[in-house]
N, C-alpha and C positions, 0 to 999 in steps of 0.2 A: 462486436457481435451481440444483437439483441438475446435475451435471456430464453428466447424460445428458438433461436438460433436460425432464425429466418430471414433476418435483416442485417444490415450493417452499416456503420458510417464509413465513408471513404475520408472525409477530413472529419477532425475532431476539435471543435471550438471550446473555448474556454469559457464563453459566455453565450446564452441564446435568448431571443426575445420568445421564443414559443414555437416558432416556424422552422426548426431545422430538425429532420427525423431521419431516422434510419430508411434506406431503402432496400427493395429486394434485389436490385441488379443494377448496375451503372454500364453506361456505353463503352468506358474504358475500365475493365475491372481485375486488375492483376491482384487485388488483395485476396480474394479467397483462395488461389491457388497459393499464394505465397503463406497464406496460413495452414494449408495442407502441407507444405513441406516444411514449415517450421515444427509441427507437431510430429513429423515423421522423423525429424533430426534433433527433436529436443534434448534427447540423453546426452549429446555432444556439446551444448550450450551448459548443462547442469554438472557434466564432471570431464576430467580430462585426466589421463593418468603417465607416467613415467616409469622406467626400470624400477624405480624404489620410491616414487611419489605418487599419491592420489591427490586430487584438488576437487573439492566440491565448491561450485559457484554459485548454485541456485538449490534451495531446500523444499524438495517436492517428497510428499510420503510415498513409498516405494522401496524397491531395492535395485541393487546394482551389484556386477560381477566385474574383478579386474585382475590380470594375471600379474602378479608382482613377484620378482625374483624367483619365477619357474613355479609359483606356488597360486592356487585360486582363493581369492579373497572374496567374500561376498560381504556387503554392507545392506543392513536394513533400517531403512529411515523411517522413523514415526514422527509426525509432527500435523499441527493443524494450522500451519504457515499458509497464509497471512495474515489470518485473524490472532493466531497465539505464536508468539517468537520463541517458544520451546522447540528444540530440535534433538530427538535421541536417534542416537547412531550406533547401533550394534555390529559387531565385526564377527564374522564366521568363517573361520579358516581350520584347516586341518593339521597344519603345523604352524607353530610361532614362527611369524615374519618381522624382519625389523624393517620399517619403511617410515616416511614423513607424510603425514595427513595434513593437508592444507585447508582451511574452511574459511570462506570469505567473512569478513565483518562489512556489512553494508554502513555506509557513510552516514547514513540517517540514524544510525543506532549509537547511543550513548550508553555507557557502564556494561557493556556485555559481559556475561560470564559463562565460565565453561568447567567442566570436572570430567574427570575419567573415574568411575566406581566410588564417587562420592570424593575423590581427593580433588581440590580445586587447581585450576591452572593459571598461572600468573600470565594475564592476557596481555598487559602492557609490554612486558619484556620478551614476548614471545609472537609478537605480530609486527609484521613488515609489509608495506604495500597493499595495506586493506586485508591481508590474510593472515589468520592464526596458525603458526605451523607446530604441530604435535609430533615429536618425534620419541618412538620407542618400540619395544619388540612387541607387536601385536598378538595377543592368542585369542581364540574362540571365547566368547562371550563376553569381551570387553566391551563396556557402554561407555560412549563420550555424550555428554549432555552439553548442549550449547545454547545458553539463555541469551535472547536478543530483547531487551525491552521496547514495548511498543507503546508507550503514552502519545497521545495527542499532542500535536505542537502547531503552533502560529508559525507561518513562513511570512517573508517579507522578500521584495523583490529589489534591485538597484535602483538607487534613486533616478537615475537616466530612465527608466521606464515609465514614462508619463502617464499611460493608461492605470498604472497598478500604484499610483502616488497615493497614500493613505489608506491604502488596502491590504488586506492580510489573507492569505489562503491556509486551510487546514490540511495536515497529513497527520498520517497514522502509520508507523512502519513504512512498508513500501507503496502505500497507496495514497493518493491524491483524493480529497473529499471535494463535493460541491454542494450547494443548495439549491433544491427544487422549489418551484412555487406549490407545487401540489403538497409539501409538506409545511410551507410557511402560510399557506392561506393568503399570500398576497404576492406582489411581485418582489425580487431579490434586493432591489434597488432601495427599499424602505427599510432595510434591515442594516444596521450598524453594529458589527461586533465587538462587544468589551472584552479586550486582551487582557484587563488586569485581573480577570476571572478565568482560572484555568478550565479547560473543556474536559468533559468526561465522557466516557463510552462504554458501551454495552453491547452484548451480541442479542439479536433479534432474529428467531427463527422465522418468523412470519413475514418479515420485510424482505422482497427482493429475492427470493431463495434462499435467504439466511445470510446475512451482513453484520457487521459490527459498525452500527451507527455511532455518531459523534455528536454530541449536544454541547452547544456554548451559549453564554449569555450574551444578549443582545438588546440594544434601544430599536424599538420599532416604530416608524414614524406614523402618526394618526391622522387621518382627513377631517376628523370632529372640527366644524366650524369654518369649512372651506367649500362648502356648498356651492356659493356663487361667486368665489374669487379664484383669480390666477396667481395673485400676487398679495402680499401683506408685509408690514412692518415688523409682525412678530413671528417668530419662527412656529413651527408644527409643535403640537404637545406629542411627547413621546410615552411610550410604556416599556417596563424591562420584563422581559420573560426569556426561557430558554429556547432555540431554535435547533432545528435538528439537520445534520449532513450527512449524506451518503457517499459510499466510494463512487468516484467519478464515472468509473466503468459500466455502471449500472443505471446512468441516469437516461430517461426517455424510454423508460420500460413502462411507465403507468400513464395516465391522462396527460394530455398536453398541456404546456407551460412553460415559462422561462426557466432558466438555469443561470448560476454563475458561480464560478470559483473564487476568483479574487472579490472578496467583501470589503464595503466600507468597514474602515475600524477606528476605535478611541482606545486609549490606554487608560 
């Protein structure tokens, strides 16, 4: 969906030459109604409960109430996810209640940390099938802090994917990033990402409604000396500078231009 909420993509390409744009409507448009249905049922995707268990699958700021062993238990979730991986979960209950709390540890996360009232939890010995299990007698005011580090990463596809050979894509936490011509001031195919230099990230309140952007070091092809030539025995000269990537969901919200997720790469 566009940032103004008025247009949407039906299909989501991983690369665009600049001609692919969101539309206000499609002849067959099941997506808008599915989005409405998703939002109405979001709570069932984020949480699930049993007689003595509560599972948190998605980390969304807000609150949720559950009936556990006949007791009303409220959870207040405070987080800036997906920009920040720290999740604070405060428990409110009239009486102490013994139950298991399961917290999803995303596959992209390395070295997660967790603590209750500043006491560390051994995640390695308490995680199974992607969920951290915390068993205890919970009392009102208990605060569990889950920290999911979100350093930007270079990703590579299987060698059999010929279109992605020699390419890399950037992710940060649960988000995929892309490069837009409007940020590069040239077509993305001019850019070759240097994966030997770690990318860096920063929050920009003035960019696309407020996003974490990722900067990576890159070699950029130059057209100097190619004015009247299509081919040459000498390769183009290159310059080295930082290039900016934005979250993929937010592309095509500014001036029209090319976009690419899988970028040429060198190590």
